[in-house]
PALUM-323223 format. One record per residue (C-alpha): residue in one letter; x, y, z. Coordinates in steps of 0.2 Angstrom, whole numbers, padded with zeros to 4 digits, always signed. Example, Ala and Ser with C-alpha at 12.3 -4.5 7.8 and 13.67 -1.06 7.14 Angstrom:
<lotors>
a+0062-0022+0039s+0068-0005+0036
</lotors>
This chain:
<lotors>
m-0079+0182+0201r-0087+0169+0191d-0104+0174+0183n-0117+0161+0188g-0130+0168+0175l-0143+0174+0188s-0140+0193+0190g-0154+0203+0181r-0165+0188+0178i-0183+0187+0184a-0188+0172+0196f-0205+0167+0201v-0206+0158+0218t-0221+0150+0225g-0223+0146+0244a-0212+0161+0247g-0219+0165+0264g-0213+0148+0271g-0196+0144+0279i-0188+0137+0263g-0197+0149+0251r-0191+0164+0261a-0173+0157+0261v-0174+0155+0242v-0180+0173+0240r-0166+0179+0251l-0152+0170+0241l-0159+0175+0224v-0160+0193+0229e-0141+0192+0235e-0137+0185+0218g-0145+0200+0209v-0161+0192+0204r-0177+0201+0202v-0189+0190+0212v-0208+0188+0212a-0213+0181+0228t-0230+0173+0229d-0240+0164+0242r-0259+0162+0246e-0260+0175+0261a-0254+0193+0263a-0248+0188+0281l-0236+0175+0274l-0229+0188+0262a-0228+0202+0275p-0210+0198+0282i-0204+0199+0264v-0212+0216+0261a-0205+0222+0277e-0187+0216+0273y-0186+0221+0255g-0200+0233+0251a-0201+0237+0233g-0185+0227+0230v-0195+0211+0229r-0212+0210+0220t-0225+0201+0230e-0241+0193+0223l-0255+0184+0231l-0257+0167+0222d-0267+0152+0226i-0259+0138+0216r-0275+0127+0217s-0282+0139+0204t-0277+0137+0185e-0284+0153+0181a-0275+0162+0195v-0258+0155+0190e-0261+0159+0172a-0266+0177+0176v-0252+0181+0188v-0238+0174+0176a-0246+0183+0162r-0246+0199+0172i-0228+0198+0177e-0222+0194+0160a-0232+0210+0153e-0226+0221+0167e-0209+0215+0172g-0202+0205+0157p-0199+0187+0154i-0198+0175+0168d-0182+0164+0166l-0182+0156+0183g-0195+0146+0192a-0195+0138+0210s-0210+0128+0215v-0209+0128+0234a-0227+0129+0240g-0232+0113+0249v-0243+0106+0263l-0241+0092+0275s-0252+0077+0279w-0249+0067+0294q-0262+0053+0293t-0262+0034+0290v-0271+0028+0274v-0286+0021+0283e-0288+0038+0292t-0286+0048+0275s-0302+0054+0268d-0305+0057+0249e-0305+0076+0253e-0288+0076+0262w-0280+0066+0248s-0287+0078+0235r-0281+0093+0246v-0263+0087+0247f-0262+0083+0228d-0270+0099+0223i-0256+0109+0231n-0241+0097+0231a-0243+0090+0214k-0256+0099+0204g-0249+0116+0209v-0232+0111+0202f-0240+0106+0186r-0250+0122+0184l-0235+0133+0187g-0223+0122+0177r-0235+0122+0162a-0238+0141+0163l-0219+0144+0163a-0215+0131+0150r-0227+0138+0138r-0218+0155+0138m-0200+0148+0140q-0201+0135+0126p-0202+0148+0112r-0188+0158+0120r-0177+0143+0122r-0171+0147+0139g-0175+0145+0157a-0173+0134+0172l-0186+0126+0184v-0184+0119+0201t-0197+0109+0211v-0195+0107+0230a-0201+0090+0233s-0196+0079+0248n-0185+0063+0252a-0202+0055+0257a-0205+0054+0238g-0192+0041+0237v-0194+0031+0253p-0210+0025+0261r-0215+0034+0277h-0227+0029+0290a-0243+0040+0291m-0237+0050+0276a-0245+0042+0261a-0254+0057+0254y-0239+0068+0256a-0226+0056+0250a-0236+0051+0235s-0240+0069+0230k-0221+0074+0231a-0217+0058+0221a-0229+0064+0208a-0222+0082+0208a-0204+0075+0206m-0209+0063+0191f-0219+0077+0183t-0203+0088+0184r-0193+0075+0176c-0205+0072+0162l-0206+0091+0159g-0187+0091+0159l-0187+0078+0145e-0199+0088+0135l-0190+0105+0137a-0172+0099+0136p-0171+0101+0116h-0176+0119+0119g-0162+0122+0131i-0173+0123+0147r-0168+0113+0163c-0179+0106+0176n-0173+0098+0192i-0179+0093+0209v-0172+0096+0226a-0178+0084+0239p-0176+0090+0257g-0177+0079+0272s-0181+0086+0290t-0179+0104+0290l-0181+0117+0303t-0197+0125+0297p-0214+0127+0305m-0220+0112+0295q-0207+0101+0303t-0208+0108+0321g-0227+0108+0320m-0226+0089+0321w-0216+0089+0337a-0225+0085+0353d-0211+0094+0364e-0194+0101+0363s-0186+0084+0361g-0193+0083+0343a-0176+0087+0335t-0167+0074+0345q-0180+0061+0340v-0179+0065+0322i-0160+0064+0321a-0160+0048+0330g-0173+0040+0319a-0188+0029+0324p-0185+0010+0321e-0203+0006+0326i-0209+0014+0311f-0194+0009+0300k-0188+0028+0299a-0169+0030+0298g-0160+0044+0307i-0149+0058+0300p-0131+0052+0298l-0125+0070+0298g-0132+0072+0315k-0142+0088+0312l-0157+0095+0304a-0156+0105+0288t-0159+0124+0289p-0170+0132+0276e-0154+0140+0269d-0146+0122+0266v-0161+0118+0255a-0161+0135+0247e-0143+0134+0242a-0147+0118+0232v-0161+0127+0223v-0152+0142+0218f-0137+0131+0212l-0149+0121+0201l-0156+0137+0194s-0139+0145+0190a-0128+0143+0175r-0116+0133+0186a-0128+0119+0184g-0129+0122+0166h-0127+0103+0161i-0139+0096+0174t-0157+0092+0171m-0170+0080+0177s-0159+0077+0192d-0166+0074+0210l-0154+0081+0223y-0157+0075+0240v-0153+0087+0254d-0157+0077+0269g-0140+0074+0278g-0140+0056+0272a-0156+0051+0280t-0162+0040+0265l-0145+0032+0263r-0149+0035+0245a-0136+0030+0231
</lotors>
C-alpha cells in the first residue's frame, strides 16, 4: 500500500460539526490522522464525541476571535505536538440581495468565511514555517468564481478566502508548505437543504434556474459531504505533494469552469 504521508500527523479542522467538516474528520481518522475537531458549540461536536470518544480531540472555538484561535492552536501544540495539517471548513451562508444586505450582515459573513480563514491560516503558518512542513486546505465555494443572485456577501467572502489561501501558499511555498482550496458546489448539507422550500429542492438545483442565470449540474446529482471531504484529504496528503495554490472545484461541472 502506498503511503500518503498522513498517518500519525495532527490535523486541525474548523467547522467540524457541519456536514462537510464531519466528513473530513471521518476520512482523516480512517487515514490514521490525530484529529483536533473544532466548532463554536458543544452540541455541534456532540456527534463526533459520541462516535470517536477520546479518539478525536474536540475543542470549542469561535473563529471570529483572534485570541481564541491563537489560544487553542497554542494549547494543541503544547499538549499534542506540532500541527502539520489544517482544514478551514467553518462557514456561514447569507441569502440576501445587495440592497437587502446590512452592514452588520456583510461583516458577520466576512468575519467567519474570510477572516476566520485568515486567523487560522496565520496561526498555523507562524508555527509551520520554522518547521518547513505542513499543508493547509480552505473549503471555499464555486460561488467564489461565478456570480450568484442574492449571494453577494457569501460569494465575496468565499472569493476573499480563496485568494487569501493562494497568497499564503505563495509565501509559504519556499518553506515546503502547500496551501490549496476546495470549492464545492451544491452539497447535501443542512446549509443547502435549509434553502429549499419543499422536497423538490434537489431537483430544482440540479436543473438550474435560468431566470437567475444559474446553471444546473451536468452530472445530474448533488455532491455528498464525502465527495468534498475526499478532495480535502487528497490535497492534504503527500499524493498532492506538488500541488499548491490550486482551486479544485467539486461541483459536478456546475460552473462549466475550465
